C-alpha positions in Angstrom: 0.0 0.0 -0.1 1.7 3.3 -1.1 0.9 6.7 -2.6 2.6 9.1 -5.4 3.6 12.4 -4.8 4.0 14.7 -7.1 4.4 18.3 -7.7 5.8 20.3 -11.2 8.6 18.1 -12.3 9.0 16.8 -8.5 7.7 13.4 -7.7 7.6 11.0 -4.6 6.7 7.1 -3.7 5.7 6.9 0.1 4.6 3.1 1.4 1.8 3.3 3.8 1.8 0.1 5.1 3.4 -1.3 6.6 4.9 1.3 8.3 5.4 4.7 7.1 8.3 4.6 4.8 9.8 6.7 2.1 11.0 5.2 -0.8 11.7 8.2 -3.0 11.9 11.6 -2.9 13.0 13.4 -6.3 13.0 16.8 -7.2 11.9 17.8 -3.8 14.2 20.6 -1.3 14.3 19.1 1.9 11.7 21.2 3.9 9.2 20.3 0.9 10.1 16.4 2.0 9.2 17.4 5.9 6.0 18.9 5.0 5.1 16.0 2.6 6.1 13.6 5.8 3.9 14.9 8.0 0.8 15.3 6.0 0.8 11.6 5.0 2.0 11.0 8.9 -1.4 13.0 9.4 -4.1 11.8 7.3 -2.8 7.9 7.2 -5.6 6.0 7.9 -7.7 8.9 5.2 -5.2 7.7 2.8 -5.3 3.7 3.7 -9.1 4.1 3.1 -8.8 5.8 0.0 -6.8 3.5 -1.3 -8.9 0.1 -0.2 -11.5 1.7 -2.3 -10.3 2.5 -4.9 -8.1 -0.7 -5.6 -11.1 -2.9 -3.8 -10.0 -4.0 -1.2 
C-alpha cells in the first residue's frame, strides 16, 4: 500500500503499510519532504481508506 507524490517536475513515493516509509523523493527540497511526510502521517488512515476503496480491498 503506497502513494505517489507529484509537484511540477518533482515526484516521490511513500509506503503506507506495513509502516509509513519513504521510498524516494526526486526534485523536492528538504523542507518540502518534511512537509509531505507530516501530511502523510497526519492523514494515513484517510489515505489507507482511499487506497482500499480505489483498489477494492
